[in-house]
C-alpha positions in Angstrom: -27.6 27.8 -10.8 -27.1 24.2 -10.7 -24.0 23.4 -12.6 -22.4 25.6 -11.3 -22.9 24.5 -7.7 -21.9 21.8 -8.9 -18.2 23.2 -10.0 -17.9 24.7 -7.2 -18.9 21.5 -5.1 -15.6 19.9 -7.3 -13.4 22.4 -6.3 -13.7 21.2 -2.9 -14.1 17.6 -3.4 -10.3 17.8 -4.9 -9.0 20.4 -1.9 -10.3 18.0 0.3 -8.4 14.7 -1.7 -5.1 17.6 -1.3 -5.2 17.6 2.5 -6.0 14.1 2.1 -2.6 13.4 0.1 -0.6 15.3 2.2 -1.4 14.1 5.9 1.7 14.0 7.2 3.2 15.8 4.3 4.2 18.7 6.8 7.7 20.5 4.7 8.7 21.1 0.6 11.4 18.6 1.1 8.7 15.1 2.4 6.7 16.7 -0.6 9.4 17.2 -3.4 10.8 13.7 -2.7 6.9 11.9 -2.5 6.6 11.2 -6.4 3.3 9.2 -5.6 2.1 12.3 -3.5 3.3 15.1 -6.2 1.0 12.7 -8.4 -2.3 12.9 -6.8 -1.6 16.4 -5.8 -1.2 17.7 -9.0 -4.3 15.8 -10.1 -6.5 17.4 -8.1 -4.5 20.6 -9.1 -6.1 20.1 -12.9 -9.4 19.3 -11.7 -9.6 22.7 -9.6 -8.3 24.4 -12.4 -10.0 22.3 -15.1 -13.9 22.9 -12.7 -12.5 26.9 -12.9 -12.4 27.1 -16.6 -16.1 25.4 -16.7 -17.4 28.4 -14.7 -15.6 31.1 -16.3 -16.5 29.5 -19.2 -20.3 30.0 -17.8 -20.6 33.4 -16.4 -17.6 35.1 -17.7 -18.9 37.9 -15.5 -18.9 36.5 -12.0 -15.4 37.5 -10.3 -13.3 34.3 -9.4 -10.4 35.6 -7.6 -6.8 34.5 -9.4 -9.2 32.5 -11.9 -7.4 32.9 -14.7 -4.3 32.3 -12.9 -5.4 29.0 -12.0 -7.0 28.6 -15.4 -3.6 29.5 -16.6 -1.4 26.6 -13.7 -4.0 23.8 -15.0 -2.5 24.3 -19.0 0.6 24.6 -17.7 1.1 21.0 -15.5 -1.1 19.6 -18.1 0.6 20.6 -21.8 4.1 21.8 -19.7 4.6 19.1 -17.5 8.0 19.0 -17.8 8.1 22.0 -16.8 6.1 22.1 -13.4 8.6 23.2 -10.7 7.3 21.7 -7.5 8.4 24.4 -5.7 5.7 26.7 -7.2 3.1 23.2 -6.8 4.2 23.6 -3.5 3.9 27.4 -2.8 0.3 27.1 -4.5 -0.2 24.2 -1.8 0.8 26.2 1.4 -0.5 30.0 -0.1 -3.3 29.6 -2.2 -5.6 26.9 -1.3 -7.3 28.1 1.5 -8.9 31.2 0.1 -10.1 29.3 -2.7 -11.7 26.8 -0.8 -13.2 29.9 1.7 -14.9 31.4 -1.7 -15.8 27.8 -3.2 -17.8 27.0 0.1 -19.6 30.5 -0.1 -20.7 29.6 -3.2 -21.6 26.1 -2.1 -23.5 27.2 0.0 
Protein backbone atom coordinates (compact mmCIF):
# COMPACT_ATOMS: atom_id res chain seq x y z
CA UNK A 1 0.00 0.00 0.00
CA UNK A 2 1.48 3.33 -1.12
CA UNK A 3 0.12 5.31 1.86
CA UNK A 4 1.96 3.06 4.31
CA UNK A 5 5.19 3.52 2.41
CA UNK A 6 4.72 7.31 2.56
CA UNK A 7 4.34 7.26 6.35
CA UNK A 8 7.40 5.03 6.75
CA UNK A 9 9.28 7.42 4.49
CA UNK A 10 8.20 10.27 6.79
CA UNK A 11 9.66 8.32 9.72
CA UNK A 12 12.97 7.93 7.88
CA UNK A 13 13.09 11.61 6.94
CA UNK A 14 12.47 12.59 10.56
CA UNK A 15 15.19 10.20 11.75
CA UNK A 16 17.60 11.71 9.21
CA UNK A 17 16.73 15.20 10.45
CA UNK A 18 17.35 14.14 14.05
CA UNK A 19 20.79 12.89 13.02
CA UNK A 20 21.51 16.28 11.45
CA UNK A 21 20.28 18.17 14.52
CA UNK A 22 22.48 16.03 16.76
CA UNK A 23 25.68 16.55 14.79
CA UNK A 24 28.36 17.46 17.31
CA UNK A 25 26.07 16.56 20.23
CA UNK A 26 27.59 13.55 21.96
CA UNK A 27 26.54 13.94 25.58
CA UNK A 28 23.38 14.49 27.54
CA UNK A 29 24.79 17.74 28.88
CA UNK A 30 25.29 19.12 25.37
CA UNK A 31 21.79 18.08 24.40
CA UNK A 32 20.06 19.38 27.52
CA UNK A 33 21.64 22.83 27.28
CA UNK A 34 20.75 23.49 23.63
CA UNK A 35 17.19 24.74 23.39
CA UNK A 36 17.29 24.86 19.59
CA UNK A 37 18.48 21.25 19.31
CA UNK A 38 15.89 20.09 21.84
CA UNK A 39 13.11 21.93 20.00
CA UNK A 40 14.15 20.52 16.64
CA UNK A 41 14.52 16.96 17.92
CA UNK A 42 11.21 17.03 19.79
CA UNK A 43 9.44 18.30 16.65
CA UNK A 44 10.83 15.36 14.68
CA UNK A 45 9.83 12.91 17.41
CA UNK A 46 6.30 14.32 17.16
CA UNK A 47 6.33 13.68 13.40
CA UNK A 48 7.54 10.11 13.97
CA UNK A 49 4.81 9.54 16.54
CA UNK A 50 2.12 10.90 14.26
CA UNK A 51 3.31 8.78 11.32
CA UNK A 52 3.33 5.67 13.52
CA UNK A 53 -0.15 6.57 14.77
CA UNK A 54 -1.44 6.84 11.19
CA UNK A 55 0.21 3.54 10.28
CA UNK A 56 -1.41 1.82 13.25
CA UNK A 57 -4.81 3.24 12.31
CA UNK A 58 -4.40 2.18 8.66
CA UNK A 59 -3.62 -1.40 9.56
CA UNK A 60 -4.30 -2.37 13.19
CA UNK A 61 -3.03 -5.90 12.47
CA UNK A 62 0.41 -4.66 11.42
CA UNK A 63 2.77 -5.11 14.34
CA UNK A 64 5.01 -2.13 14.99
CA UNK A 65 7.41 -2.80 17.83
CA UNK A 66 6.84 -0.21 20.56
CA UNK A 67 4.15 1.43 18.41
CA UNK A 68 1.93 2.16 21.40
CA UNK A 69 4.85 3.66 23.32
CA UNK A 70 5.86 5.82 20.36
CA UNK A 71 2.31 7.08 19.99
CA UNK A 72 2.00 7.74 23.73
CA UNK A 73 5.28 9.65 23.81
CA UNK A 74 4.16 11.78 20.87
CA UNK A 75 1.00 12.65 22.81
CA UNK A 76 3.08 13.52 25.84
CA UNK A 77 5.31 15.84 23.81
CA UNK A 78 2.31 17.59 22.30
CA UNK A 79 -0.10 17.74 25.22
CA UNK A 80 2.15 17.63 28.29
CA UNK A 81 5.05 19.72 27.08
CA UNK A 82 5.70 20.89 30.63
CA UNK A 83 6.21 17.32 31.80
CA UNK A 84 8.74 16.40 29.11
CA UNK A 85 11.97 15.22 30.69
CA UNK A 86 15.19 15.85 28.74
CA UNK A 87 16.74 12.67 30.12
CA UNK A 88 13.84 10.61 28.79
CA UNK A 89 14.21 12.17 25.34
CA UNK A 90 17.96 11.58 25.43
CA UNK A 91 17.44 7.92 26.38
CA UNK A 92 15.06 7.51 23.44
CA UNK A 93 17.61 9.08 21.10
CA UNK A 94 20.42 6.86 22.31
CA UNK A 95 18.55 3.58 22.74
CA UNK A 96 15.54 3.40 20.47
CA UNK A 97 16.05 5.21 17.18
CA UNK A 98 18.38 2.66 15.55
CA UNK A 99 15.85 -0.21 15.77
CA UNK A 100 13.11 2.10 14.50
CA UNK A 101 15.32 3.12 11.55
CA UNK A 102 15.94 -0.55 10.72
CA UNK A 103 12.20 -1.26 10.72
CA UNK A 104 11.46 1.82 8.61
CA UNK A 105 14.11 0.90 6.05
CA UNK A 106 12.61 -2.61 5.79
CA UNK A 107 9.11 -1.19 5.33
CA UNK A 108 10.07 1.43 2.72
CA UNK A 109 11.86 -1.21 0.71
